[in-house]
N, C-alpha and C positions, 0 to 999 in steps of 0.2 A: 504567553505566559511566563513569569519567573519561576524557574526550579530551582528550589534552595536545597533539596533534598532528594538523591535517587539512588536507590540502591537494588541489586539483584537479589531478590527475597526467595524466588522458588524456581527450581529447575526439573522438569518432567521429562524422563525417557518414555520409551514405548510401552514399558510396562508399570510406568507409575501411575498413582492415583493422582487426578488433577484438584487443586486445591479448590476449596468452596470459599470464594471471597465475598467481602460484604461490600467493597468498593467497587465504583464503575470501572469497565476494563476496556481498552482500544488495542485491537489485533491488528498486527500487520504481516501480510502474506505476500508471497513473489516469488518468482523463478530466481533460482541460484545465481549469485552475482549481480543482481539487480541493484544492490545498494542499501537493503534492509538495514543493517547494522549502522552503516554511516547515517541514513536518515535518523534513526532513533538518536544517535550521537548528536547530531545537529539540531535535533528539536529540543534535547535538555541541555544543549551548550556544554557537552562533556567529549573528552577525546576518546574515552574508551570504556564507557559504560557497557555498550554491546561491543563485544570484540570482533573485529575486522579481520579478513584474511584475503590472502591472494588466491588461496585455493578454494573454489565454489564448492558448496555442499558443506561447509563448516559447521552450520547449525543444524545439529542433530537432535536437538531437544526443544521442549517449548519452555521459554525464559520469561519468567513473569519479575517486572522492575516496578517497584513501588516508588511512586513519584510524590514529593510533597505530603506522603503519609495520606493522601486522598484519593488517588486513582492508579490504575496499573496501566503500563505498555505489555503487551503480550507478544512475544517475537516468535512466529510460527517457523518451522524449519523450513528451508527453500526447497522448492521442488525442480523438477525438469532437469537434475543434474545427470548426465549420462554415464559418469564413472563411479557409479555404485550399483550394487545388486537390484534387480527386480523385485527380489524379496524386501530389501531395505526399502526401497522405494515404496511398496504397498504398504510396509509398517507406518512410514512418515505420514501418507496418505490417510491411514486409518486414525493417526494420531490427531492430525490437525481436524479431521471430520468430527472425532470424540469431543475435540474442544468446543468446535462450531455449534455443535448440536446440544451441549449440556451446559455451557456458561449460562449462569442466569444475571450476570453482571455486563455481558457485551453490550456496548453501547454502540460501536461503529467498528466495521472492519476495512482497513485500508488495502487495496490490491495493487501492488506495485508492479509496473511493467516500464521498460527501457523506452524512452522517448524517440530513441534514435531507429527503432525497429518496429514492424510490425507485430503486434502479440502473437506468441507463439501458440501452437496448440494446446499446451499445457495452461496458457494464459487464459484462453478463452474456454476451456473446460472448466478451470477454477472459477472463472466469472460466472459461467453458466450454472454450475453446482449451487453456488452461494446465493444468487437470485432466486432459483428454484426452490429453495429451501425458506423463503420468504424474507432473506436480510436484502440490505440496501447497501452495497459496497461503495466506497468511495476510492476512485482510482486515482492513484498518483503516478506521473509519467517523471519517472527519474532522469538525472543527468541531463538537465535542461542546458546546464554549461557546455556542453558538447555539441549543441546545434546553434546555427545562426540564428539571430532574433527574427529573421526574415521567413524562417521555416517553420517556427512556432504553430502557428495557426494550421498549416497543411498537416503537421505531424499529429497534432492533437485530434483533428478530424480524421485522419487515418486511423487511430486507435479507437475513436468512437465508432467509426463504421465496422471496424474489424471485431470487435467486442460485441456489437449489437447493442450498443447503449441508447437509451431513450435520451431526449433533448433536454430532459430536466435533471437525469443523472450525473452526479457532480464527478468531473475529471480535472484534476490540478496537476499543473506543470511545477517541478521543483529541481533545485539543485542544492545537495549537501556541501559542495564546495563552495558556492557562491551565497549560499543560503536565500536564493530565490525561492519564493513560495512557503518558505518555513512558516511565516506569519499567517498564510492562508489555510494552512495544514492545521494550526492552532486554533484559527477562527471556528473551524469545523467542531474541534474537541470542545472549545468553550461553549459553543452553542449547546451541546450534549450536557455539558456541566452546568449550563444556566447562566452564561455570560458570554458577549462578544457578538460581533458581527462581520460580514463580508468586507472586504478592502476593495479599494478601486482598481488595484492590480487584479485582483480575481475577474471582476468585471469586465477589464480590457481583455484580459486572456480569452474569456467566454466569447467577446464579441470577434476577436481574430478568428477563433475557431468555427464559430457560425458561419463566417464569411468564407473560410476556407472550405467549410462542409458544403455549401451552397454551390461553390466551384465545381467539387467533386460530383456531386448530383448531376450539375448540367452537362458535365462531361460524360457521365454515365448514360444521361438521357440521349445525347447525341450519337452515343455509340450504338444504341438500339435502333 
């Protein structure tokens, strides 16, 4: 999808009242330093719509970006950053919870994890929390350019297994640097907006993941 207009419209802190929007919203959640801001910039083809930082935990607000005057990207605060107080972490958690439980226009929540590593305890808790509240998160495995092509299927299977995802739950690899997977993420959003279909690249990645998952299951069965 071509983004002709993009602007940061609303910024909400821990005590702010959340906006009541009339347009569809797509939320992005993930651990600090997982690449949320970089992904948002890659999706809209801008260098600095969402501010990136070398310092994890920089996003401490809920940021609403209005795109093409038709829908919103909602950038949620990063979680799991150790160098902040427990009190502040709790406030961020309540802020995220408040948004996810009150938004009337939320169409999809994207949960970002680092493709190079097994999901953290915070990732697992976030995924379980979202699922238990009846939402269907799409998991995005970021930093695909940091692994070899031959590792893709194995890492995707590892993430799916660690999060307890079902076979039909959507898991998409991507890279903000190489733009791999950007079209596939847009395809998900376009479907919610009433247009678009899955690409052949998505189907290929899914097939490789399924093959790797079968190998992992076979290894586990042999260990028993």
